[in-house]
Structure formats: C-alpha cells, structure tokens
N, C-alpha and C positions, 0 to 999 in steps of 0.2 A: 305729781310724779317728779322726782328729783332729776337733775340733769344726768346723773349717773344712770338712773333708771331709763331715761330716754335713749341714752347711748347703748344700753345693754339690750333692750327689747324694742323690736320694730313694730310688732302688731300683736294684738290679743283679740281673737275672734270672740264676738259677743255671745254667739249661740253655741260654742263648742269649747273643747279643752285643748286645741292645737296651739302651741306656742312656737314661734320661729325665732331662733337665735340669729343675730346678724352675722356673726363669724361663721356659723354653720352654713348659712345661706350663701355667703360669699365663697366658701370652700367648694360647695356643691356646684355653684355657677362656674367657678374656675375649672373644676374637673370636667364638667360638661363641655366647656369650650375647648379644653385641651385634648379630649379623647378623639374627636374627628381629625385633629391635626396629626396625631400620632399615627392614625390609620393611613392617612394620605402620604406621610413620609415613608412608612414601611412598605407600601405597595411596590415601589420600583425594585426592591430587593429580590423579587421573584424572577426577574429577568437576568439570568446569568449567561455568560458567553459559553455555550456548549459547543463541543466538537464532535464530528462524526468521521469515521475512517472509511474512505471510499474504496480502498484496496487498489486492484488493478495490476499488482505485481505478478511477474511470471518468471519461471526459471526452468531450465531443462538441461539434461546431460545424457551423453551416449558414449559408450566405449568403442563400438564398431558399427559402421553403417555401410552397406553395399548397395550399389545401383548398377547392376551389370546385365548385359545381354549375352547369352551363351548360344552360339550357333553350333548345331549338331551336324556330324558327317552324314547321318542317315536321313536327315530331314532338311527341308529348305527353310524352316521357320526358326525363330530365335526363342529361347526359353529364358524368361527374366529371372534373375537372381537378386531380389530386393528383400533384404533382411537386416536386422540390427541385433545387437547384444547390449543388454542393460540400458535400454533407452527409457528414461524416466522423465516425468513432468511433476513439478512441485505440487504438494510436498511428498517426496518419495525417495527411496534409495534402492540400489540393487547391487548384488555381488555374485557374479557368475563367471567362471573362468573358461568355459568351453562352449562352442557353438557348432552344432551339426545340422545340416540341411539335406533335403532330398529333392532331386530334380528328375523329372521324367526323361528317360533316355540317357542319363548320365550315370556312370559308375555301375552299370547293370542294374539300376533301380535301387541300389543300396545307398544309405546316407553317407555323406562324406564330411570331413572336418573343414570348417571355414576358418575358425580361430581357436587357438589354445594358448592360455597364458597362466602364469603363476598368480598374478593379481589382476583383477578387472573389476573396478568399482565405479559407480556413478551415484551422485547425490544431488538433489535439488531441494532447496528450501525457500520459502517465501513468508515474510512477516509483515507487520504494519509499516516498517520503515526500511526493510532490506530484503533483497532477493539475490540468491546465489546459486550458481550451477558449478559442479566440479566433477571431473572424470580423471581416472588414473588407470594406467595400463603398464604392467611390468612383465618382462620375459615373455614377450608375445610373438607368435608366429601365425601369419595369415596365409591360407592356401586358396587356390582357385580350382574350379572344376577342370579336370584334364591335366592338372599338375599335382598329383598326390604326394610326390616326394620332394619336389622343389618348392620352397616357400616363396610366395610373392614378396613378402617383407618380413624381416625379423628386427625387433627393437628391444633395447634394454629397459627403457622406461620413458613414457610420455605422459604428460599431465596438461590439463587445460582448466582454466578457472575464469569465471565471469561474475563480477560483483556489481550490483546496482543498488545504491543506497540513497535515500531521500536527502536532498541538500548537497549531494556530491556528484561529481562526474563519474559515470560508469567506468569500470576498469576491466580489461580483458587481457589475459596473459596465457601463453603456452610455453612448455619446456620439453625439449627432446634431449634426454641424457643418455650417455653411453653410445655404443656403436650402432649403426644401422646397416642392414644388408638387404639388397633388392635383387631378386632372382639369383641368389647365390653370390653376388658381388658386393664387397664392402664399399660403401659410398661415403663421400664427404658432403654434407648438406650445407647449402648456403643460407644463412639467416635471412628470412624474409624474401627469398628468391625461389627459383624453380630449378630443380636438378633433373637431368635426363639420364636414364639408364637404358642402354640398348644391348640386348643379348642376341647374337645371331642364332637363328633357328628357333628362337623362343618368342621374342617380341620386344616391345618397348614400354617403358614406364616413365612417367613424368611425375615428380614429387614437388609439392608446394609445402614449405616448412613454416610452421608457426604463423598461420594467418589469423589476424585479429581485426575486429571492426567495432567501433563505438560510435554512438550518436548521443544526443542530449539525454536520452532515457534508456537506451539499450546497449548491450555489449554481447559480442560473440567471439569465441576463440576456438581454433581448430589446430591441434598439434601437427597432424600430417594429413594431407589429401593427395591421393594417388590417382592419376589418370592412366588407365590401363588399356593396352592393346597387345594381346598375346595370341599366338596360334600354336597351341601345344600338340594338336593332332594325336591325342591319346584319349582313351576312355570315351571314344565317340564324340570328342569335342574338337571342333574345327577352329573356333575363334571365340575369344572373350574380350569384350570391350565395355568400358564404363568407368565408374568412379568407386573408390574405396576411401572411407573417412575413418581416421583413428582419433579418439579422445576429443570430443566436441562438447562445449558448454555455452549456454546462452542465458540471458536474464533481461528483465524489463523492470524499471524502477516503479515501486508502488506510488500511487498518487498522494499518499500521506493524508493527515488530518486536515479538514477544512472547516472554517467557522460556519455554524448554522445561523440563518437570519431569524431574528425574533418574529413571532407572529404579529401581523399587522404593521410591520415596519416597512420602510421605504428606503430606496437607495439614497435619497436626498437627505435622510435624517441622520447620517453619520458623516464624520469628517474624515475618516480614514478608509481607504479601499483595501482590497485583499493584497497581501504581501506575497502572493504566489501560492504554491501548493502546501507550504509549510504551516499555514494557519496564521491568525492574527491575534494580537493582544488587545483586550478591551480596556480602554483607559477612561476615567471619569473626565467629563468636560468641566472646565473652570468657568465660573460665572463672570459676566462683565457688566453687572448692574441690572441685568434683566432676569432676575431669579424666577419670577412667576412663569415667564416663557420657557425657561429651562425645565421647570417642573412639569409643565404641560407636555412638552416634547418628550420628556423621559417616560411619562405615563403612556403616551401614545405608542412609543417604540417598544416598551416592555410588554405591551399587550395586557393592560390592567383588566380587572374583573368588570363584568357588565354592570355590577351593582355600585360601582364607584360614583356615578352621578347621583344615585339615591342617597348614598352616604354623605356626599358633599351637601346635597340639598337639606338633609336632616340636620347636619351640623349647623348650617346657616340659620335654619329655623330655631334651633335650640339657643344659638347665640342671641338671636333677636328677642326671644322670650325672656332670656336671662337679663338682657339689657333693660327691657321694659319693666321687669319686676323690680330691678334695682332703682329705676327712676321713680316708680310708684312708692317704693318703700322710703326713699329719701324725702319725698313730698309729705308723706304722712308723718314722718318723724319730725319734719320741720313744723308741721301744724301742731303736734303735741308739745 
C-alpha cells in the first residue's frame, strides 16, 4: 500500500465491508467532544433575574366624616351621629352631593340634612408603583341636628391630596379656597393653625386648617377639622359635641418589585445585596483566572437540571473513548 493509501485509510476490517475514513472519524470525535461542552455552557442561561410585585399600597379618601354625640332634652342618654359621605378605599371612586341621616328622637323622627354641596367627589387609586387619594368639595353646607336653618360651616372649595410613589417621599397637601363661614360668621383662617369661633347662645367651634402628615411611606391630608360644642336647644336637642372632618385623603407607598432568589441559591453566592424595595440589577461576574470555579458556582446558583452530572459523566466517557480510538488508529497506521 502506498504512503498516500496509508494516510487515507486507517483500517479495513477483514471479515466485513466497513471502511473508516480518518477525516470522518476525526470530525465525529470532535463533534462528540464539543456537544457536552455546549450543553454545559447553555445551562446557566435558564437562571434569569425574575421580579415579583409584593404590593402593599393603600389609599383612601372621604368628603365628610362626623363623629358626634347628640344629647336629647327628653332623655339622659346620648345618640351617636357617626357617618360619612363618599368614603372610599382603593381602588374606588364616589360622587354624591347630599347626605341625610335619621336619629331617634331628633327632628320628630324625620331624616335631616347633614351636608349638601354642588360638588363632592372622592377618588382612591393604587398601582404597582403609586398610590393616591383625592377628595374635593365645593359650595358645601354642613348642618347639625338641632340647627336646621343655621349652617355649622359653609365653604367655597376645599381639596385634599395624598400621593405615595415608590422611590419618592410621600406628599400630602390641602387647600381651602374662597370664603369660610362658621355658625353664620365669616372667619379668617390661619394657615396651619387653629381658629376659634364663639357664638353666644349657640356654642363654640374650633377649626384646624390644612393638617398634613407624612412619614417615609405614608401621607395624610385634611382640609378642615372642626371641634364642635354647641347647645341649640331646638328639635329636642340639648347639646352636640364631637368632630367634623372635611376633605381627607391618605395613602401608603406600595412595596414595589423585589428580586426573587434562584432555587438552590445561597446568600453567600452573590456579591451584591438588595438595593432596597426598588429591586436589583443582575450583573455577570468577571473571571480572575479561576474560570472552572466560576462555572461551578454559576451552575449551583442557577439551579441546573438534576441530569447535569450524568451529562458531564457521559461527555467524559465519550472523550476518553475517542482519545483511545485515535491512539489505536495511529499505532495501526504506523504498523502498516
């Protein structure tokens, strides 16, 4: 056999017709060796940084709220007047311009008007990154039991707004626009302070204007809060005491997205901790000459398939068989 023939054919079986080409054998061996490596490299791609939204945001709004105790002339007990108009909790909205209630022993058992307004709206919304409460009251008149003709308070327009957004400090604001009258008297309100109105023979009212409160995650705003103490002596009413709130809004910041830990991972396997409630970015680690250790760590953190050890073992076995076959083929070629 010529030298060309020896280089072209490695082995001819004596009892069969199988002929192995050296180039074909080498390509097959290379393909077998490369296949397991591709599988091992592709496996870490299954572990991606997923996020989940935990929520937790809240919002509420109310146009009017009363917490009053009504004392009756004919009885020694107090009748509570605790009611609200357009009180909503997210996600919801309401628009109602009148509130009528009925109290036993008051106004001869007939319902009486507590509030009447041209505009009375409340809205509360909550999303993944933002919560907001808003209330609006315009051309409003509030009445107390025993005072059917004299308004407790009349306002042109009051609004309150509370906004809680992920990554930002909560904001609370209230506005009282136009004139305000209390028990028939026009009053000048002090911003952020308390105003006292005393009407002889009727009673006393203390007003707190534009009260706001914020924390790191919550906000609350109240346009007007009235502390009431009146003695109308009409319609069987001897005394009315308590609080009346106009245009209130609250919110609580949603917790926002947080990164989920890969299955089988450990806190010590990552170099970066949580950056708070806003989530974290997953960045690839750069090698420092210890590539095999980095690959093993990546596989452990990403939660590779349970068949990975078998694939690695099979790849090693195929590599060993391929190497042995090539050694045998070279020796037989040298002998020929």
